[in-house]
Each structure stands twice: as C-alpha cells, then as structure tokens.
N, C-alpha and C positions, 0 to 999 in steps of 0.2 A: 598169690600173693597175700601173706596174713598183715592185721591190722593190729597196732597196740591197741585197746580199749583203756580209756581212763577210768576208773573205778572211783567214785566221789564220796558214797556212801555204803553202811552197814548194807541195806537194803538189795543194792545194785551187786553187790560182794557176793551175798548169799544166793539171790539170783542166778549170778553168772555162773557160780560154780555146780548150782543145782540145774544146771542144763546141760551139761559137760557130759557126754560119755566117761565111764571111769579110767578109761585107755589113753585117753586123751592126755597129752603132755601141757600141762598147765604150767606157762614161766611167768611169772609173777616180777615186777620191776618195782622194788621200792626207793624211795628217795626222797628229796627235804628240799624246800628251794632255798634255804641258806645254803646249801652246800657245792659249791662249784662244779668238782668232779660229776654232779649230776648230768647235768646239762650234757656234757660229753658222751655220760653213758647212755643218756635219753637217745642220741643220735646213733649209736652203735646198736642200741635194741631196736631203734626203729627199722634201721639199714638190715640186722639180720634180721628181722619179721619178711621185711620185703621180697628177700631171698628165698623166701620156703614156697615152694612149689605145690605140695601138697598140704592146702590150709587145712583140712578135716584131721592131720597130726596132731595137730597143736592149737592154743589158744593162748595168746598174750594179753597183760595185764600191767596196767601202772597204777602204782597205790602211792600215794603222801604217808609216808611213816609215820608223820605227826597226827594230820588229820584223822587216819583210821589207826587209830594207836592199838584197839583191841586187834585189830588184822595182826599189825607188827610183833604183838608179844605170842600172838598163837605160834608164828614162827621164829620169836626168838630175833627179832630183828634190834642190834647193838648199833650197829653204824649203818649209813648209806654212803655210794649208792649198794643196795644188796640185793641180787638176786636169786631167786627160789624156783627149783624146777619140781615140780609134782606129777607123779603119774600112780593112779589106783587108790589115791588119797592118802598115800605115802611119799612125804619127800627123799627123791633119790639124789638130788646134788643141790648146793649153796655155792655163792659166788660172793664174796665181801671185798668192796673196794672198785676200782677205778680200773682194772685191767680187761682192757679189749678180748686181747688172745685167749684170758680163761674162760672167759664168759661164752667165746665162739668154741671154743673148743668143749665146754659143757654141752652146749646144745647140740652141734653135730652129734654128740656120742649117744644122744640120747633122743636125737631124732631120725627118721627112719628115710626121710626125704634129702637128697643131698644140699649142704647152703653154700655152695660154690659156686651157685648160678651166675653167670656176668649180666652185669648192667647192659641198657642199648647203647651205651656208648663203648662198649668194649671194657669196662672198666669192672673189676670187683670189688662191691664195696668190703669193707674193712680187711680185706686181708692183704692189702696193701704192706710193703714195709715201714711205712710211716705208723702203720698199727700193731705191727708184729715184731718189728724190730730183723734186722739183716737175717738172713737165713745162712745158715753154716751146716754143709752137708746133708741139706735137705730138711733141717730143724730150725725154727726160728730162734730169735736170742733168747726168747722166754725159756724154750725147754732146755736151754744150756746150764741157764741157771741152778746152781746149788740148792740146797734146801735152806743154810744161812742168809746167801744172797738174795732169793725168793721173800726171805721173811722181812730180810730188811728193805726191799722195794714194797713190801705190804705196808710194814711200818711207816715207811716214807709216804706214802699215798694216805693214810689215816692223822698222821700228824698234820695232815695239810688238807684235811677234807672240807674244814671251814676256820674261817680268819681265825676265831678262837675256839679250842678245842682242851676238852677236858676228860683225861682219862680218872678213871672213879669208881671206887667201889659202890655198885647198885645204879640205881637211874636217878635222875634230879627228882623224881617224886615218890621216890623209894632209898635214900641212900643208907648203904649198910654200915656206913661209921660216921663217927662224930667228925673227923678233919673234911670228908666228902660232904658232909651237911653243911657245915661252915662254908666249904668251898661255893657250894650252891648257893647259899644264902646270899654271898656276896655279890655274884656276877646278876643274881635277880635284883638284888637293891639299887643297882647301877644300869638295872635293863640293859642286860648285856645279852646279843643273840649270838649263841653258842652250840656248838655241837658237842656229843659226849659220846663214849665209849666205858661200856660197862667191863670192866678187866678182868671179874668176877666170871663171865659167861668165857671167856677164851683165854686158857692158860698158856697159850702160843704166845699171844699177845700180851699179858701179864709180866710173862718171864723176859720175852725178847725185847720190850721196850725199857728194862729196867738196863738192860746191857746198852741197847740204840740209844739211850739217853743219857747213860753215866748217873743215873738216879734212881736209888734202890728203893724208894716208897713210893705209895701213893694217898693222895691224888696226886696229878701231873698238870698243868697247866700250860698248855701251847699258845701263843701267838704268833700269827704268820708265819708257822712252821717253825718257830724258833722255842726252846723250851724255856720256859719262864720260871719255874720252879715249882714247889709246893704250898701249902697255905701259909705259913711262916714267910717265905719269900714274896707271896702276893701280897701279904699285908704289908711289907717291907716297903715293896713297890709304889701302893697306894700312901703311904704315909709320906712318902718324898714325892708324891703327884697323886693330887687326889684324884687328877683327870685321865688318870692313866688308861682307863677302858672308856674315855669319852668317844673316841672314832668307833668304836664299835657296840655303844648304844643304841637303842632305838626310841624314839618317841614313845610315851607310855599309852597314848592314845591310840597306837598303831599297832599294838600287840604288845604282850610281855614276854621274858625271857623262855630260850625253851626248856620243856618239862618233859 
C-alpha cells in the first residue's frame, strides 16, 4: 500500500524528488482548497495509492498549487485538480479535471503492478460503476464518449471547478490582454475568491469553450457553473447590483483573491 505524501515546502519537494530512483513513477496531485472537485479527487488518489502492491514502483505526492506556485509553473498547471505522471525526469502523462476514470487509466498504464486489488470487505476502490459509469460491451461509459462528448464533459467540469471561474488570457499575476487585466482587478478589488484557467495554455479548451458557452471572446466569467459574460457584462451587473459578488468575497484579513 502506497501513501500520498503531502508536500508543503520547496525544500520538501526537492528532497523528495532527489531521493527517488529515476525509474520510479512519480504521481503528483495538484490541488487548491477553494476548488470543490479537489476533495473528490483527493479521495480518488488516496484510494488508488492504497491499491498499489509494489510500493517501490511509484511515489505519490500531493501539492497545493497556490502555495508552491514555482512547482506548479514547472508543470504548466493552469487548473486544478491536475495530475502529473513523471518517470526518468520526463512527464509521461497529465490529467486535468476531476475524472476518476481517466486518472485510473493513466496510472494503470504507467504502473507495472495491478491496480485492481480488492479491499478487505470485497469491494474494489474507484472501480465501481458509480465512479466509471455503466459498462457497455466490456467498456465503461467513459470509453464510449466521442471526442466532442469528452470535451463537453471536460468543459462542464472546468466551469464548475470553483464557484467563480475566470477563463482568461494569461494568469492573474501576468494577464496577457487588457480585458483580462481589468477583470482580475475587479475581482481583487472585491476580494472575490475565484479559480482561473489560462486559455492560452490549452487551445482545445480555448476553442471548445467558445462553442460550449456560445460566447466568442475572452475573458469569460462563470458563476456557479453559469456564464455571466465578458468584461462589459460584468461591469453592467455591478452597476445594477454593487453587491453582486458579495457572497463570493472573503474578509480581507483572511486572505486575498486568487493570484
């Protein structure tokens, strides 16, 4: 049974990767406390780790993407949850979003030991239909999805990744367009806790979200899984209701908006 190690400092991270044989499969789980899907994915990662029979074959770590931003940038983490599989100092696969079936498939592909061991009570962790969907001709529902359906499901997960989600050009600390910069300023001024996705880092999401939202430009702001719109629409909402973001704001003494 493998254990997921919580990495909280750069020194811990460097010491951990320095202690691993190059051939060990390093499984890195990036998360953030504000993203609700991360709680589910944490349970998935923990269960998959516990299924490992040969613990020398893999190493599992959990990293707060915001606290260790330098590590996040190294792996181009633009949204959470995000899972990276690395071996021989090379990234072999990544999984973005809260899809347990895709995470299981990636890990099974790159680990030599079987991950289908049963729990003591006879159940199989994460392999139930509740997680992977009903099986059809020996394949799960996830395997039956067309590329378009798979992208639609991914986008649904992304727009619901946080109560307030900003799809922007660049990142809050380095916006790549004036409209994105203004949107970030609006959210920061109101101490809004929000998640973000850099659409410049993923062209599939950049193009797919335009169709999914029926909104052709960026930035896009989503609240509770529903599209609000671009900068002009957000400004109009605030003119009509200055407290529009109030329930998504945090007291300034408890922290600032995502950056």
